[in-house]
Structure formats: C-alpha cells, structure tokens
C-alpha positions as CSV (number, residue, x, y, z in Angstrom):
1,M,121.3,23.2,-13.4
2,I,121.8,25.4,-10.3
3,D,125.3,26.3,-9.1
4,F,125.1,26.1,-5.3
5,Y,127.8,27.8,-3.3
6,F,127.9,26.0,0.0
7,A,129.8,25.2,3.2
8,P,128.5,22.6,5.7
9,T,127.0,25.0,8.3
10,P,123.5,25.6,9.5
11,N,123.2,28.5,7.0
12,G,124.3,26.3,4.2
13,W,121.9,23.5,5.2
14,K,118.9,25.8,4.8
15,V,119.3,25.9,1.0
16,A,120.6,22.4,0.7
17,I,117.4,21.1,2.3
18,M,115.2,23.0,-0.2
19,L,117.3,21.8,-3.2
20,E,117.0,18.2,-2.0
21,E,113.3,18.5,-1.1
22,C,112.5,19.8,-4.6
23,G,114.8,17.3,-6.4
24,L,116.3,20.2,-8.4
25,P,119.6,19.4,-10.2
26,Y,122.4,21.3,-8.7
27,R,126.2,21.4,-8.7
28,T,127.9,22.1,-5.4
29,H,130.8,24.5,-5.1
30,L,132.3,23.9,-1.7
31,M,133.4,27.2,-0.2
32,K,136.7,27.2,1.7
33,L,135.7,29.9,4.1
34,S,138.8,29.6,6.2
35,E,140.9,30.3,3.1
36,G,138.9,33.3,2.0
37,D,136.9,32.0,-0.9
38,Q,134.1,34.3,0.1
39,F,136.2,37.4,-0.7
40,K,137.2,36.4,-4.3
41,P,135.9,38.9,-6.9
42,D,134.0,36.3,-8.8
43,Y,132.1,35.3,-5.7
44,L,131.5,38.8,-4.5
45,A,129.8,39.4,-7.9
46,I,127.2,36.8,-6.8
47,S,127.1,37.5,-3.1
48,P,128.1,41.1,-2.3
49,N,127.9,40.4,1.4
50,A,130.7,37.9,1.2
51,K,128.6,35.2,2.9
52,M,127.3,31.9,1.8
53,P,125.0,30.3,0.7
54,A,124.4,31.7,-2.8
55,I,123.0,30.2,-6.0
56,V,123.2,30.8,-9.7
57,D,120.2,29.5,-11.6
58,N,121.2,28.5,-15.1
59,D,117.8,27.1,-15.9
60,T,115.7,30.2,-16.5
61,G,115.0,30.1,-20.2
62,G,117.0,33.3,-20.5
63,D,119.9,35.0,-18.6
64,T,121.3,33.3,-15.5
65,V,120.0,34.6,-12.2
66,S,122.1,34.8,-9.1
67,V,120.5,35.0,-5.6
68,F,122.3,35.6,-2.3
69,E,121.0,35.5,1.3
70,S,119.3,32.3,2.5
71,G,115.8,33.8,2.9
72,A,115.8,35.3,-0.5
73,I,117.1,32.0,-2.0
74,L,114.4,29.9,-0.4
75,F,111.7,32.4,-1.5
76,Y,113.1,32.4,-5.1
77,L,113.1,28.6,-5.2
78,A,109.6,28.3,-3.8
79,E,108.3,30.6,-6.5
80,K,110.3,28.8,-9.2
81,T,109.0,25.4,-8.2
82,G,105.6,26.3,-6.9
83,R,106.4,24.2,-3.8
84,F,106.7,24.6,0.0
85,M,105.0,28.0,0.1
86,P,101.2,28.8,0.4
87,D,99.5,30.1,-2.8
88,S,97.2,32.6,-1.1
89,P,98.2,36.2,-0.4
90,L,97.8,35.8,3.3
91,G,99.8,32.5,3.2
92,R,102.6,34.3,1.3
93,K,102.5,37.1,3.9
94,E,102.9,34.6,6.7
95,T,105.8,33.0,4.9
96,L,107.6,36.3,4.6
97,E,107.0,37.0,8.3
98,W,108.6,33.8,9.4
99,L,111.4,34.1,6.9
100,F,112.2,37.6,8.2
101,W,111.9,36.3,11.8
102,Q,114.5,33.7,11.1
103,V,117.0,35.9,9.3
104,G,116.5,38.8,11.6
105,N,116.2,37.1,15.0
106,Q,116.8,33.4,15.3
107,G,119.6,33.1,12.9
108,P,121.8,36.0,14.0
109,M,121.2,35.2,17.7
110,A,122.1,31.5,17.2
111,G,125.2,32.5,15.1
112,Q,126.5,34.8,17.8
113,L,125.8,32.1,20.4
114,S,127.8,29.6,18.4
115,H,130.7,32.1,18.2
116,F,130.9,32.6,21.9
117,K,130.3,29.0,22.7
118,N,132.6,27.4,20.2
119,Y,135.1,29.9,18.7
120,A,135.6,32.9,20.9
121,P,138.6,33.2,23.3
122,E,137.9,31.7,26.7
123,G,136.4,34.0,29.4
124,E,133.7,35.6,27.2
125,D,131.0,34.6,29.6
126,Y,128.9,37.8,29.1
127,G,128.6,37.2,25.4
128,F,127.7,33.5,25.8
129,K,125.0,34.2,28.4
130,R,123.5,37.1,26.5
131,Y,123.1,35.1,23.2
132,L,122.0,31.9,25.0
133,G,119.2,34.0,26.5
134,E,118.3,35.4,23.0
135,Y,118.6,32.0,21.4
136,E,116.2,30.5,24.0
137,R,113.8,33.4,23.7
138,N,113.5,32.5,20.0
139,L,112.9,28.9,21.0
140,A,110.0,30.2,23.1
141,V,108.6,32.1,20.1
142,L,108.7,28.9,18.1
143,E,107.2,26.8,21.0
144,R,104.2,29.2,21.1
145,R,103.8,29.1,17.3
146,L,103.7,25.3,17.4
147,A,101.0,25.1,20.1
148,D,98.3,24.2,17.6
149,R,100.1,23.0,14.5
150,D,102.8,20.6,13.4
151,Y,104.8,23.0,11.3
152,I,105.3,26.8,11.4
153,L,102.7,27.5,8.6
154,G,100.6,24.4,9.3
155,D,102.1,22.5,6.4
156,Y,105.8,21.8,6.0
157,S,107.3,24.8,4.1
158,I,110.4,26.9,3.6
159,A,109.6,28.5,7.0
160,D,110.5,25.2,8.6
161,M,113.5,24.6,6.4
162,I,115.1,28.0,7.3
163,A,114.5,27.7,11.0
164,F,115.4,24.0,11.5
165,P,119.2,24.0,11.1
166,W,119.9,26.3,14.1
167,V,117.5,24.2,16.3
168,F,119.0,21.0,15.0
169,I,122.3,21.9,16.7
170,A,120.8,23.2,20.0
171,K,122.9,20.9,22.2
172,P,126.3,21.9,20.7
173,L,125.2,25.5,21.3
174,G,124.7,24.8,25.0
175,S,120.9,24.7,25.0
176,K,118.6,21.9,25.8
177,L,115.1,21.4,24.4
178,D,113.6,20.0,27.6
179,D,111.7,23.2,28.2
180,F,110.5,23.3,24.6
181,P,108.7,20.0,23.9
182,R,106.8,21.2,20.9
183,V,110.0,22.4,19.3
184,A,111.7,19.1,20.1
185,D,108.9,17.2,18.4
186,W,109.0,19.5,15.4
187,R,112.8,19.0,15.2
188,G,112.3,15.3,15.3
189,R,109.7,15.3,12.5
190,I,111.9,17.3,10.2
191,K,115.1,15.5,11.0
192,E,113.7,12.2,9.8
193,R,112.9,13.5,6.3
194,P,115.3,11.9,3.8
195,A,116.0,15.1,2.0
196,V,116.9,16.8,5.2
197,R,119.3,14.0,6.1
198,R,121.0,14.2,2.7
199,A,121.4,18.0,3.1
200,I,122.9,17.7,6.5
201,D,125.3,15.0,5.3
202,L,126.5,17.1,2.3
203,H,130.3,17.5,2.7
204,K,129.9,16.6,6.3
205,D,133.6,15.8,6.5
206,K,134.5,19.4,5.8
207,Q,132.8,20.8,8.9
208,N,134.9,23.2,11.0
209,R,134.5,21.4,14.3
210,G,136.6,23.9,16.2
211,K,139.7,23.7,14.0
212,H,139.5,27.4,13.1
213,T,138.8,29.8,15.9
214,A,138.8,33.6,16.5
215,E,142.4,33.2,17.8
216,N,143.8,31.6,14.7
217,N,141.7,32.7,11.7
218,S,140.7,36.3,11.0
219,L,139.1,35.4,7.7
220,L,136.3,33.6,9.5
221,F,136.2,35.7,12.6
222,N,136.8,39.4,13.6
223,Q,136.2,40.6,10.1
224,T,136.3,44.3,9.4
225,A,135.7,46.6,6.4
226,A,139.2,46.0,5.4
227,H,138.3,42.4,4.3
228,L,136.0,43.9,1.6
229,K,137.9,47.0,0.8
230,A,141.1,45.2,0.1
231,D,142.3,45.3,-3.5
232,T,141.5,41.7,-4.6
233,R,142.3,42.1,-8.3
C-alpha cells in the first residue's frame, strides 16, 4: 500500500495519474493546504520542501520509503513497476530530460501564471504577461517535440503524465491551444484515458476555485522562510 499525500491541483494530478495507470493500491491523504497541513512536522519529515505531492511506499519488502517532488515520485514508481519508462539507457536519459524540463520550466512557469491569473491582487499585469509568455514558450517546445510522434517519448510515458496537467488547464490560465494543434491533439488523447479521468476527479469537490487568494491566505501564498522556521512542536 502506498500512502499518497495529495491535493486536487495539477501537481497532485501528476502522481495520481501514475498510480491509477499502474493500478497500484494507494491510500489518499487529502492535504488541507489552506490550513497549513504542509507545515506539520510529520509531513515535513516526508516532504522537507513543504509541498505536495509526496508518497510513502509501505510495500518494499523492507523499510518504508518516502519520496517527495513529483518528478522523483514518477521516476521511482516507473522503476518500481517497470512501466511507462523506456528500458534502454538512451530512453531513460530522454525520460530524465523531459522530467527535468517539466519540473524546471513548464511547471514553475505555469504555476506562476496561475498565481497572477487567479490568485494575485488585481493590477498585476506585468506578472501575468510575463508568465503567459513563458507558459506559451513551453507550449511551443512541446509542439515542436510532437511534430513526428504522438507522445513525448514516442510511447505514452511518465513524461506525458507529468506535462499533461498544466496543459489540461490551459484555458483557465488564459491561454488557448489554437496555435498549438499538436499539443491540443496530444491533450485530447491523454484526457480520454480512464486512469487520467479518475485522477482528475480525485477529491474534485475540494479544489480551491478561487476561494483562497493571496489577499486572504498567507499559508498558500506569499510564503517566507518564517513558515518553515517557525517552532511547530
């Protein structure tokens, strides 16, 4: 059994998709991020960065294994199951390239775009325009990659699972896929997978949907070192 620490956001969906695709038994721990669950000592022992998702694998044949950061979790689960990642050294190299691309480029840019589009105080036009440009630059990277293949690595893999969620919500981020037809087709193929639908629907009723913003919740937004340095004993 895998303990899965989750909130219904694009970052949470990444790992939920892999768990569902592999049919791995898991127990969901719904994180109340707006109430500070991510800063509790027990959770920080699993995820030192105070972010979700994270997992604890209790089915290792030995000591339990905790994994934090979505890219690391997907890589760990792919190795554990032998699924959704190429076996060859070059294939694994490409997998890592695209995992690092997502966690270092697409994900952070999309997350900042989401902040300025949906949660920042009004009037932050510079931030929105900057991150919209970066978000769409990453869409262009993906569009070029998909020129001669259906999926990022050719076959459906964890590279697609990690990149899909932030493309899935392109419209709420203020971006259209009209200029990225290959990305739109790729999004459509993945969206129709039953495992993906189950992952996106996981605790769907607990999505933020604008209830908590930078103006009313400093546990979610405008975090500083003080959030982690506070005595939480």
